[in-house]
C-alpha positions in Angstrom: 73.5 69.6 3.9 73.7 71.0 0.4 74.9 68.6 -2.3 78.7 68.1 -3.4 80.0 70.4 -5.8 83.3 71.1 -7.1 85.1 74.3 -5.8 84.0 76.2 -8.8 80.3 75.4 -8.8 80.7 76.0 -5.0 82.4 79.4 -5.5 79.8 80.7 -7.9 76.7 79.4 -5.7 77.7 80.8 -2.8 79.5 84.6 -4.1 78.6 87.4 -5.5 80.6 89.6 -8.3 81.1 92.9 -6.8 83.2 96.0 -7.3 86.1 96.2 -4.7 86.2 98.9 -2.5 89.5 100.5 -2.4 90.1 99.3 -5.7 87.0 99.5 -7.8 88.4 98.7 -11.2 88.6 95.2 -9.9 85.4 93.4 -9.4 85.5 89.9 -7.2 83.5 87.3 -6.6 82.7 87.8 -2.6 80.6 86.6 -0.2 77.6 88.1 1.9 77.9 86.8 5.5 81.7 85.2 6.8 79.9 82.8 9.1 77.2 80.9 6.6 79.9 80.7 4.5 82.5 79.2 6.7 79.6 76.5 8.0 79.0 75.8 4.0 82.5 75.3 3.4 83.1 72.8 6.4 79.7 70.9 5.3 80.8 70.6 1.3 84.0 69.3 2.9 82.7 67.3 5.5 85.5 68.9 7.8 84.7 70.1 11.1 86.7 73.1 11.5 88.0 74.2 8.5 90.2 77.4 8.3 88.1 80.2 7.4 87.4 80.9 3.3 89.9 83.7 3.0 89.2 83.3 -0.9 85.9 84.9 -0.2 86.2 88.3 1.2 88.7 91.6 0.3 90.9 92.0 2.9 92.4 95.2 4.0 96.1 94.2 3.6 95.2 92.9 -0.2 93.3 95.9 -0.5 96.1 98.8 0.1 98.6 96.3 -1.5 96.1 96.3 -4.7 95.6 99.9 -5.0 99.3 100.7 -4.4 100.2 98.7 -7.5 97.5 100.2 -9.7 98.4 103.5 -8.9 102.1 102.7 -8.9 102.2 100.5 -11.9 106.2 100.6 -12.5 106.6 98.6 -9.6 105.3 95.7 -11.4 105.0 96.5 -15.4 106.9 94.1 -17.0 108.2 91.9 -14.5 107.1 88.1 -13.1 105.4 89.0 -10.2 104.2 85.8 -7.2 101.2 86.7 -5.8 101.4 84.8 -2.7 98.9 83.8 0.0 96.4 85.0 -3.1 93.1 84.6 -1.4 91.0 85.9 -4.3 93.2 87.2 -6.5 93.1 90.3 -5.7 96.6 91.5 -5.3 97.2 89.0 -8.8 94.8 90.6 -10.7 95.8 94.4 -9.8 99.8 93.2 -10.9 98.7 91.4 -13.9 96.6 94.8 -15.0 99.4 97.0 -14.1 101.2 95.4 -16.9 103.4 92.5 -14.9 104.8 90.4 -17.5 103.8 87.4 -15.9 101.7 86.8 -12.6 101.7 83.6 -10.5 99.0 83.6 -7.8 99.5 81.0 -5.3 97.5 79.0 -3.0 96.9 76.0 -0.7 93.2 75.8 -1.2 91.3 74.3 -3.9 88.2 77.0 -3.2 91.1 79.9 -3.4 92.2 78.4 -6.7 89.1 78.3 -7.9 87.8 82.0 -6.9 91.3 82.9 -8.3 90.6 81.7 -11.8 87.3 82.8 -11.8 87.6 86.4 -10.5 91.1 86.7 -13.2 88.2 85.6 -16.0 85.9 88.1 -14.6 88.7 90.7 -15.0 89.9 90.0 -18.4 93.5 89.1 -17.1 96.1 85.9 -17.7 97.2 84.9 -14.6 98.5 81.5 -13.3 96.9 79.7 -9.8 99.4 77.5 -8.5 98.0 74.8 -5.0 101.3 74.5 -3.3 103.4 75.9 -0.5 106.0 78.1 -2.4 107.1 78.9 1.4 111.1 78.3 1.2 111.4 78.0 -2.5 112.9 80.9 -5.0 111.7 80.7 -8.7 113.6 84.3 -9.3 110.6 86.1 -9.2 111.1 90.3 -10.2 108.5 91.2 -7.5 106.5 89.4 -4.9 103.2 90.4 -3.2 102.2 89.2 0.0 99.0 90.6 1.8 97.1 89.6 5.2 99.8 86.8 6.2 100.2 87.8 9.9 96.8 86.3 11.7 99.1 83.7 13.3 102.3 83.7 14.6 104.3 80.6 13.7 103.0 81.0 9.9 104.0 84.7 10.4 107.4 84.0 11.6 107.8 81.2 8.9 106.8 83.1 6.2 108.5 86.3 6.8 111.8 85.0 7.4 111.4 83.2 3.5 110.4 86.5 2.4 113.1 88.3 4.1 115.9 85.8 2.1 113.6 86.8 -1.6 114.3 90.8 -0.1 117.7 90.3 0.5 118.9 88.6 -3.0 117.1 91.5 -4.7 113.3 91.1 -5.5 111.3 93.5 -4.9 108.9 92.4 -1.8 105.5 94.1 -0.4 103.5 93.2 2.6 100.3 94.6 2.6 99.2 95.1 6.1 96.8 96.5 8.5 99.2 96.4 11.4 98.3 92.7 12.6 99.8 91.6 15.9 102.3 89.7 14.2 103.5 92.1 11.6 107.6 92.9 12.1 107.8 95.7 13.5 111.3 96.7 12.0 109.2 97.5 8.3 108.9 100.4 6.3 105.8 102.1 4.8 105.5 102.9 1.4 101.6 104.1 1.5 99.0 103.9 4.0 95.2 103.8 2.9 91.5 104.2 4.8 90.0 101.0 3.6 86.4 100.2 3.8 86.3 96.3 5.0 83.3 93.7 6.3 82.5 94.3 9.9 81.7 90.8 10.7 85.4 90.5 9.7 87.4 93.4 10.6 85.0 94.7 13.7 85.0 97.9 12.1 83.7 99.5 8.4 87.3 101.3 8.0 90.7 99.8 8.7 93.6 101.3 7.9 95.7 99.2 6.0 99.5 100.1 4.7 101.9 98.8 2.3 105.6 97.8 3.7 109.1 96.8 2.8 111.4 95.5 4.8 114.0 98.6 4.7 114.1 102.3 3.9 114.2 102.0 0.0 116.6 104.4 -2.1 114.8 106.7 -4.0 114.2 105.1 -7.5 111.8 105.3 -10.5 110.3 101.8 -9.9 109.1 102.7 -5.9 107.3 106.0 -4.8 105.7 106.8 -2.2 102.8 108.5 -1.9 102.5 112.2 -0.1 
């Protein structure tokens, strides 16, 4: 077992800086092999069965959402943005690069927070990394971005109920997802992309992922649906 270290040192030791396949403007510290890193994370914390380190990979939904934000900066420019379940910080970094007035990237894992801060610094952007569960709270964000949140039924239902509440009060809520099992069926796709992913994670090298809304939006300058 390797010696214990703080989360920042762990992230630095077990990842490499690479361009994101579908958003190469952004470089992330990512792992070479999913299974190996999961084992190392479990050893580091002395806990067996720790959830996978989602922060160490560029998932399909997050890549699609980051691409959409970078290509459509008017969705976030000058606005307050929450990147929920931020993972590596990819989507929050995209929002900062696209001109958001302020970006908060929220996670519940110390290792994710360390990765977000390192990745933000590598990309020369400023954002706030917050370690807390914000589900059920509304701090007045203009835009809420959420990538790859539909893996588990109960969690997806809880988060989607909260996101619907934010959407209903007027926040722009955008969800990046490749159509996983617990993604609600009543969403509207703004854009779809063919996203390169790690076969060890997705059982495929290319995954079709979309950016979703809760309802078909009226045509406005802030939302563009690519042809």
